N, CA and C atoms as an extended XYZ file, in Angstrom:
354
Properties=species:S:1:pos:R:3:atomname:S:1:resname:S:1:resid:I:1 pbc="F F F"
N        -8.410     -149.218      -81.452 N   TYR     1
C        -7.781     -149.715      -79.826 CA  TYR     1
C        -6.447     -150.172      -80.122 C   TYR     1
N        -5.751     -149.509      -79.257 N   TYR     2
C        -4.355     -150.071      -79.459 CA  TYR     2
C        -3.768     -150.179      -77.830 C   TYR     2
N        -3.051     -151.392      -77.876 N   TYR     3
C        -2.388     -151.701      -76.493 CA  TYR     3
C        -0.906     -152.134      -76.736 C   TYR     3
N         0.010     -151.570      -76.143 N   ARG     4
C         1.353     -152.362      -76.451 CA  ARG     4
C         1.741     -153.365      -75.632 C   ARG     4
N         2.097     -154.616      -75.925 N   PHE     5
C         2.395     -155.761      -75.160 CA  PHE     5
C         4.106     -155.761      -75.127 C   PHE     5
N         4.357     -155.887      -73.800 N   VAL     6
C         5.878     -156.131      -73.524 CA  VAL     6
C         5.880     -157.547      -72.834 C   VAL     6
N         6.875     -158.376      -73.372 N   PHE     7
C         7.166     -159.828      -72.871 CA  PHE     7
C         8.409     -160.330      -73.423 C   PHE     7
N         8.870     -161.346      -72.678 N   ARG     8
C        10.010     -162.052      -73.111 CA  ARG     8
C         9.762     -162.930      -74.359 C   ARG     8
N        10.521     -163.110      -75.144 N   ASP     9
C        10.389     -164.012      -76.348 CA  ASP     9
C        10.204     -165.428      -75.737 C   ASP     9
N         9.187     -165.930      -76.053 N   THR    10
C         8.954     -167.565      -75.905 CA  THR    10
C         8.118     -168.287      -76.965 C   THR    10
N         8.365     -169.415      -77.287 N   PRO    11
C         7.924     -170.085      -78.310 CA  PRO    11
C         6.330     -169.806      -78.665 C   PRO    11
N         6.025     -169.282      -79.745 N   GLY    12
C         4.548     -168.911      -80.065 CA  GLY    12
C         4.033     -167.560      -79.248 C   GLY    12
N         5.069     -166.953      -78.769 N   PHE    13
C         4.713     -165.666      -78.010 CA  PHE    13
C         3.463     -165.933      -76.904 C   PHE    13
N         2.630     -165.054      -76.911 N   ILE    14
C         1.658     -165.325      -75.864 CA  ILE    14
C         0.560     -166.124      -76.199 C   ILE    14
N        -0.187     -165.786      -77.364 N   VAL    15
C        -1.331     -166.593      -77.532 CA  VAL    15
C        -1.383     -168.169      -78.028 C   VAL    15
N        -0.173     -168.220      -78.925 N   ASN    16
C         0.217     -169.585      -79.433 CA  ASN    16
C         0.761     -170.397      -78.218 C   ASN    16
N         1.584     -169.702      -77.550 N   ARG    17
C         2.165     -170.414      -76.308 CA  ARG    17
C         1.107     -171.048      -75.252 C   ARG    17
N        -0.101     -170.334      -75.347 N   ILE    18
C        -1.138     -170.829      -74.352 CA  ILE    18
C        -2.029     -171.784      -75.185 C   ILE    18
N        -2.543     -171.562      -76.474 N   LEU    19
C        -3.407     -172.162      -77.241 CA  LEU    19
C        -2.905     -173.562      -77.560 C   LEU    19
N        -1.717     -173.727      -78.165 N   VAL    20
C        -1.404     -174.877      -78.539 CA  VAL    20
C        -1.166     -175.972      -77.813 C   VAL    20
N        -0.534     -175.603      -76.619 N   PRO    21
C        -0.654     -176.728      -75.451 CA  PRO    21
C        -1.975     -177.027      -75.085 C   PRO    21
N        -2.770     -176.039      -74.927 N   ASN    22
C        -4.207     -176.237      -74.530 CA  ASN    22
C        -4.893     -177.350      -75.529 C   ASN    22
N        -4.645     -177.281      -76.752 N   CYS    23
C        -5.198     -177.982      -77.884 CA  CYS    23
C        -4.450     -179.433      -77.788 C   CYS    23
N        -3.351     -179.524      -77.442 N   MET    24
C        -2.731     -180.807      -77.194 CA  MET    24
C        -3.128     -181.745      -75.964 C   MET    24
N        -3.506     -180.807      -74.877 N   GLN    25
C        -3.977     -181.377      -73.754 CA  GLN    25
C        -5.364     -182.163      -74.142 C   GLN    25
N        -6.172     -181.379      -74.943 N   ALA    26
C        -7.361     -181.910      -75.385 CA  ALA    26
C        -7.169     -183.163      -76.210 C   ALA    26
N        -6.299     -183.241      -76.975 N   MET    27
C        -5.774     -184.392      -77.939 CA  MET    27
C        -5.668     -185.466      -77.020 C   MET    27
N        -4.804     -185.129      -75.804 N   LEU    28
C        -4.376     -186.424      -75.070 CA  LEU    28
C        -5.499     -186.880      -74.271 C   LEU    28
N        -6.598     -185.973      -73.815 N   MET    29
C        -7.627     -186.638      -73.388 CA  MET    29
C        -8.424     -187.484      -74.329 C   MET    29
N        -8.355     -187.247      -75.662 N   VAL    30
C        -8.772     -188.063      -76.577 CA  VAL    30
C        -7.894     -189.476      -76.625 C   VAL    30
N        -6.767     -189.345      -76.422 N   ASP    31
C        -5.862     -190.514      -76.358 CA  ASP    31
C        -6.116     -191.301      -75.295 C   ASP    31
N        -6.482     -190.849      -74.262 N   ARG    32
C        -6.723     -191.629      -72.962 CA  ARG    32
C        -8.101     -191.929      -72.980 C   ARG    32
N        -9.010     -191.407      -73.838 N   GLN    33
C       -10.330     -191.716      -73.947 CA  GLN    33
C       -11.048     -191.395      -72.588 C   GLN    33
N       -10.500     -190.160      -72.002 N   ASP    34
C       -11.183     -189.395      -70.966 CA  ASP    34
C       -12.750     -188.790      -71.347 C   ASP    34
N       -12.622     -188.412      -72.493 N   ALA    35
C       -13.959     -187.852      -72.804 CA  ALA    35
C       -14.112     -188.002      -74.446 C   ALA    35
N       -15.072     -187.600      -74.894 N   THR    36
C       -15.375     -187.746      -76.472 CA  THR    36
C       -14.952     -186.389      -76.923 C   THR    36
N       -14.602     -186.368      -78.328 N   VAL    37
C       -14.406     -185.046      -78.818 CA  VAL    37
C       -15.487     -184.124      -78.770 C   VAL    37
N       -16.715     -184.335      -78.966 N   HIS    38
C       -17.810     -183.537      -78.619 CA  HIS    38
C       -17.891     -183.111      -77.343 C   HIS    38
N       -17.924     -183.877      -76.332 N   ASP    39
C       -17.790     -183.461      -74.904 CA  ASP    39
C       -16.699     -182.633      -74.511 C   ASP    39
N       -15.446     -182.701      -74.971 N   ILE    40
C       -14.442     -181.953      -74.747 CA  ILE    40
C       -14.653     -180.417      -75.346 C   ILE    40
N       -15.234     -180.295      -76.531 N   ASP    41
C       -15.239     -179.212      -77.148 CA  ASP    41
C       -16.392     -178.218      -76.742 C   ASP    41
N       -17.511     -178.931      -76.415 N   VAL    42
C       -18.675     -178.464      -75.703 CA  VAL    42
C       -18.282     -178.055      -74.288 C   VAL    42
N       -17.674     -178.818      -73.558 N   SER    43
C       -17.285     -178.446      -72.263 CA  SER    43
C       -16.466     -177.026      -72.174 C   SER    43
N       -15.425     -177.061      -73.191 N   MET    44
C       -14.767     -175.951      -73.303 CA  MET    44
C       -15.452     -174.510      -73.557 C   MET    44
N       -16.603     -174.775      -74.540 N   GLN    45
C       -17.379     -173.638      -74.853 CA  GLN    45
C       -18.170     -173.274      -73.941 C   GLN    45
N       -19.044     -174.118      -73.077 N   LEU    46
C       -19.602     -173.659      -71.950 CA  LEU    46
C       -19.197     -173.388      -70.679 C   LEU    46
N       -17.917     -174.044      -70.369 N   GLY    47
C       -17.307     -173.927      -69.429 CA  GLY    47
C       -15.983     -172.589      -69.323 C   GLY    47
N       -15.455     -172.786      -70.471 N   ALA    48
C       -14.438     -171.490      -70.609 CA  ALA    48
C       -14.981     -170.332      -71.324 C   ALA    48
N       -16.189     -170.534      -72.118 N   GLY    49
C       -16.689     -169.525      -72.759 CA  GLY    49
C       -16.004     -169.223      -74.022 C   GLY    49
N       -15.145     -170.063      -74.656 N   VAL    50
C       -14.513     -170.002      -76.179 CA  VAL    50
C       -15.591     -170.278      -77.159 C   VAL    50
N       -15.554     -169.416      -78.177 N   PRO    51
C       -16.401     -169.638      -79.043 CA  PRO    51
C       -16.222     -171.019      -80.115 C   PRO    51
N       -15.031     -171.666      -79.723 N   MET    52
C       -14.988     -172.907      -80.581 CA  MET    52
C       -13.893     -173.792      -79.763 C   MET    52
N       -14.380     -175.174      -79.533 N   GLY    53
C       -13.581     -175.760      -78.672 CA  GLY    53
C       -12.346     -176.271      -79.145 C   GLY    53
N       -11.398     -176.858      -78.432 N   PRO    54
C        -9.784     -176.699      -78.818 CA  PRO    54
C        -9.646     -177.847      -80.168 C   PRO    54
N       -10.501     -178.853      -80.017 N   LEU    55
C       -10.400     -180.029      -81.089 CA  LEU    55
C       -11.191     -179.448      -82.689 C   LEU    55
N       -12.081     -178.671      -82.329 N   LYS    56
C       -12.815     -178.074      -83.639 CA  LYS    56
C       -11.609     -177.107      -83.987 C   LYS    56
N       -11.272     -176.190      -83.091 N   LEU    57
C       -10.193     -175.156      -83.623 CA  LEU    57
C        -8.891     -175.680      -83.983 C   LEU    57
N        -8.386     -176.796      -83.689 N   SER    58
C        -7.145     -177.498      -84.429 CA  SER    58
C        -7.602     -177.915      -85.710 C   SER    58
N        -8.829     -178.496      -85.934 N   ASP    59
C        -9.357     -179.078      -87.102 CA  ASP    59
C        -9.442     -177.669      -88.064 C   ASP    59
N        -9.852     -176.406      -87.725 N   TYR    60
C        -9.996     -175.411      -88.509 CA  TYR    60
C        -8.796     -174.950      -88.901 C   TYR    60
N        -7.751     -174.720      -88.136 N   VAL    61
C        -6.329     -174.181      -88.183 CA  VAL    61
C        -5.738     -175.182      -89.251 C   VAL    61
N        -6.072     -176.659      -88.867 N   GLY    62
C        -5.304     -177.715      -89.736 CA  GLY    62
C        -4.360     -178.515      -88.856 C   GLY    62
N        -4.734     -179.744      -88.951 N   LEU    63
C        -3.982     -180.510      -88.016 CA  LEU    63
C        -2.632     -180.581      -88.548 C   LEU    63
N        -2.243     -180.602      -89.840 N   ASP    64
C        -0.793     -180.424      -90.146 CA  ASP    64
C        -0.018     -179.184      -89.668 C   ASP    64
N        -0.914     -178.206      -89.574 N   THR    65
C        -0.281     -176.984      -88.886 CA  THR    65
C         0.110     -177.097      -87.335 C   THR    65
N        -0.966     -177.739      -86.965 N   MET    66
C        -0.851     -177.868      -85.269 CA  MET    66
C         0.336     -178.892      -85.086 C   MET    66
N         0.482     -179.934      -85.707 N   TYR    67
C         1.374     -181.038      -85.722 CA  TYR    67
C         2.851     -180.232      -86.090 C   TYR    67
N         3.018     -179.329      -86.913 N   ASN    68
C         4.238     -178.854      -87.334 CA  ASN    68
C         4.653     -177.967      -86.234 C   ASN    68
N         3.606     -177.179      -85.536 N   ILE    69
C         3.984     -176.450      -84.580 CA  ILE    69
C         4.554     -177.203      -83.326 C   ILE    69
N         3.731     -178.118      -82.994 N   ALA    70
C         4.114     -178.861      -81.517 CA  ALA    70
C         5.338     -179.745      -81.833 C   ALA    70
N         5.543     -180.245      -83.242 N   SER    71
C         6.784     -181.205      -83.170 CA  SER    71
C         7.970     -180.205      -83.226 C   SER    71
N         7.851     -178.917      -83.892 N   GLY    72
C         8.999     -178.224      -83.715 CA  GLY    72
C         9.261     -177.805      -82.287 C   GLY    72
N         8.234     -177.422      -81.470 N   TRP    73
C         8.472     -177.093      -80.313 CA  TRP    73
C         9.167     -178.441      -79.443 C   TRP    73
N         8.767     -179.744      -79.567 N   VAL    74
C         8.999     -180.781      -79.139 CA  VAL    74
C        10.512     -180.861      -79.265 C   VAL    74
N        10.984     -180.573      -80.574 N   GLU    75
C        12.402     -180.932      -80.864 CA  GLU    75
C        13.203     -179.887      -80.251 C   GLU    75
N        12.901     -178.782      -80.344 N   LYS    76
C        13.545     -177.536      -79.618 CA  LYS    76
C        13.483     -177.537      -78.310 C   LYS    76
N        12.458     -178.073      -77.629 N   TYR    77
C        12.561     -177.845      -76.189 CA  TYR    77
C        12.040     -179.172      -75.596 C   TYR    77
N        12.879     -180.110      -75.584 N   PRO    78
C        12.524     -181.356      -75.328 CA  PRO    78
C        12.389     -181.539      -73.606 C   PRO    78
N        12.679     -180.652      -72.764 N   ASP    79
C        12.680     -180.718      -71.593 CA  ASP    79
C        11.191     -179.955      -70.996 C   ASP    79
N        10.376     -179.298      -71.920 N   GLU    80
C         9.271     -178.607      -71.575 CA  GLU    80
C         8.024     -179.548      -71.507 C   GLU    80
N         7.519     -179.833      -70.492 N   PRO    81
C         6.465     -180.694      -70.457 CA  PRO    81
C         5.262     -180.355      -71.237 C   PRO    81
N         5.000     -179.170      -71.198 N   ALA    82
C         3.633     -178.527      -71.874 CA  ALA    82
C         3.836     -178.914      -73.693 C   ALA    82
N         4.892     -179.435      -74.133 N   PHE    83
C         5.104     -179.491      -75.443 CA  PHE    83
C         4.972     -180.970      -75.758 C   PHE    83
N         4.020     -181.513      -76.414 N   VAL    84
C         3.816     -182.713      -76.454 CA  VAL    84
C         3.181     -183.126      -77.975 C   VAL    84
N         3.286     -184.247      -78.418 N   LEU    85
C         2.513     -184.705      -79.681 CA  LEU    85
C         1.713     -185.986      -79.281 C   LEU    85
N         0.459     -185.660      -79.179 N   PRO    86
C        -0.541     -186.685      -78.955 CA  PRO    86
C        -0.681     -187.719      -79.964 C   PRO    86
N        -0.778     -188.922      -79.776 N   ARG    87
C        -1.048     -190.152      -80.542 CA  ARG    87
C        -2.068     -189.905      -81.683 C   ARG    87
N        -3.118     -189.102      -81.082 N   CYS    88
C        -4.339     -189.356      -82.134 CA  CYS    88
C        -4.042     -187.998      -83.282 C   CYS    88
N        -3.302     -186.952      -82.734 N   LEU    89
C        -2.626     -185.984      -83.803 CA  LEU    89
C        -1.692     -186.732      -84.877 C   LEU    89
N        -0.879     -187.393      -84.450 N   VAL    90
C         0.198     -188.047      -85.322 CA  VAL    90
C        -0.527     -188.940      -86.251 C   VAL    90
N        -1.718     -189.749      -85.723 N   GLU    91
C        -2.158     -190.725      -86.532 CA  GLU    91
C        -3.221     -190.079      -87.524 C   GLU    91
N        -3.810     -188.956      -87.298 N   LYS    92
C        -4.642     -188.296      -88.053 CA  LYS    92
C        -3.877     -187.620      -89.249 C   LYS    92
N        -2.707     -187.078      -88.921 N   VAL    93
C        -1.913     -186.239      -90.012 CA  VAL    93
C        -1.414     -187.591      -90.803 C   VAL    93
N        -0.845     -188.537      -90.400 N   GLU    94
C        -0.091     -189.644      -91.189 CA  GLU    94
C        -1.173     -190.213      -91.888 C   GLU    94
N        -2.449     -190.134      -91.584 N   ALA    95
C        -3.579     -190.653      -92.497 CA  ALA    95
C        -4.046     -189.721      -93.502 C   ALA    95
N        -3.761     -188.517      -93.566 N   GLY    96
C        -3.921     -187.322      -94.416 CA  GLY    96
C        -5.249     -186.861      -94.010 C   GLY    96
N        -5.738     -187.012      -92.724 N   HIS    97
C        -7.024     -186.325      -92.233 CA  HIS    97
C        -6.542     -185.290      -91.541 C   HIS    97
N        -6.483     -183.954      -92.365 N   LEU    98
C        -5.896     -182.650      -91.799 CA  LEU    98
C        -6.971     -181.716      -91.171 C   LEU    98
N        -8.256     -182.155      -91.238 N   GLY    99
C        -9.124     -181.286      -90.576 CA  GLY    99
C        -9.978     -180.635      -91.700 C   GLY    99
N       -10.451     -179.322      -91.618 N   ARG   100
C       -11.139     -178.644      -92.720 CA  ARG   100
C       -10.788     -178.731      -94.114 C   ARG   100
N        -9.381     -178.639      -94.283 N   LYS   101
C        -8.608     -178.506      -95.451 CA  LYS   101
C        -9.014     -179.944      -96.184 C   LYS   101
N        -9.150     -180.900      -95.504 N   THR   102
C        -9.031     -182.359      -96.241 CA  THR   102
C       -10.596     -182.907      -95.955 C   THR   102
N       -11.576     -182.113      -95.200 N   GLY   103
C       -12.750     -182.657      -95.073 CA  GLY   103
C       -12.941     -183.590      -93.731 C   GLY   103
N       -11.919     -184.012      -93.117 N   GLN   104
C       -12.116     -184.914      -92.000 CA  GLN   104
C       -10.847     -184.535      -90.929 C   GLN   104
N       -10.851     -184.685      -89.988 N   GLY   105
C       -10.165     -184.468      -88.803 CA  GLY   105
C       -10.722     -185.097      -87.583 C   GLY   105
N       -10.837     -184.288      -86.640 N   PHE   106
C       -11.413     -184.651      -85.483 CA  PHE   106
C       -13.096     -184.646      -85.667 C   PHE   106
N       -13.445     -183.874      -86.780 N   TYR   107
C       -14.955     -183.490      -87.252 CA  TYR   107
C       -14.991     -183.783      -88.992 C   TYR   107
N       -16.036     -184.138      -89.326 N   HIS   108
C       -16.243     -184.056      -90.770 CA  HIS   108
C       -16.512     -182.711      -91.063 C   HIS   108
N       -15.995     -182.401      -92.129 N   TRP   109
C       -16.309     -180.831      -92.769 CA  TRP   109
C       -16.937     -180.874      -94.008 C   TRP   109
N       -17.639     -179.876      -94.209 N   ASN   110
C       -18.301     -179.640      -95.492 CA  ASN   110
C       -17.641     -178.225      -95.918 C   ASN   110
N       -16.826     -177.912      -96.574 N   GLY   111
C       -16.098     -176.652      -96.765 CA  GLY   111
C       -15.625     -175.893      -95.614 C   GLY   111
N       -16.239     -174.948      -94.846 N   ASP   112
C       -15.852     -174.302      -93.787 CA  ASP   112
C       -16.858     -174.593      -92.707 C   ASP   112
N       -17.794     -175.829      -93.015 N   LYS   113
C       -18.742     -175.872      -92.112 CA  LYS   113
C       -18.387     -177.297      -91.070 C   LYS   113
N       -18.292     -177.026      -90.030 N   PRO   114
C       -17.956     -178.675      -89.320 CA  PRO   114
C       -19.218     -179.350      -89.365 C   PRO   114
N       -19.192     -180.866      -89.243 N   GLY   115
C       -20.041     -181.757      -89.101 CA  GLY   115
C       -20.013     -182.305      -87.767 C   GLY   115
N       -20.637     -183.751      -87.832 N   LYS   116
C       -20.448     -184.482      -86.374 CA  LYS   116
C       -18.835     -185.004      -86.299 C   LYS   116
N       -18.609     -185.221      -85.045 N   PRO   117
C       -17.297     -185.852      -84.785 CA  PRO   117
C       -17.044     -187.085      -85.454 C   PRO   117
N       -15.780     -187.307      -85.867 N   VAL   118
C       -15.475     -188.588      -86.740 CA  VAL   118
C       -15.477     -189.817      -85.678 C   VAL   118
């Protein structure tokens, strides 16, 4: 299957431009204690039909990777309100809790298998 996409240059192109701010918004909900990590991820799975919630996905990708993407965008585009660095992300990265690759982030990990939320 082949489809040709035509779009303007934007940070992260289409997928990451939508996906990363979505994950950051989930983290801001954690910062504000609006909902638990589990409730955010399950709500997105059931309500939006995604196979993995935004916090588990961030852990899977690597919280350091998510941090590097978001911090680069925040620095380059300081007036874009969608580009933020949630406190919980900064704290986890500074503590060395990078998600799947270190065994702990928003979830405990056993290799590629996520366990319970931290």
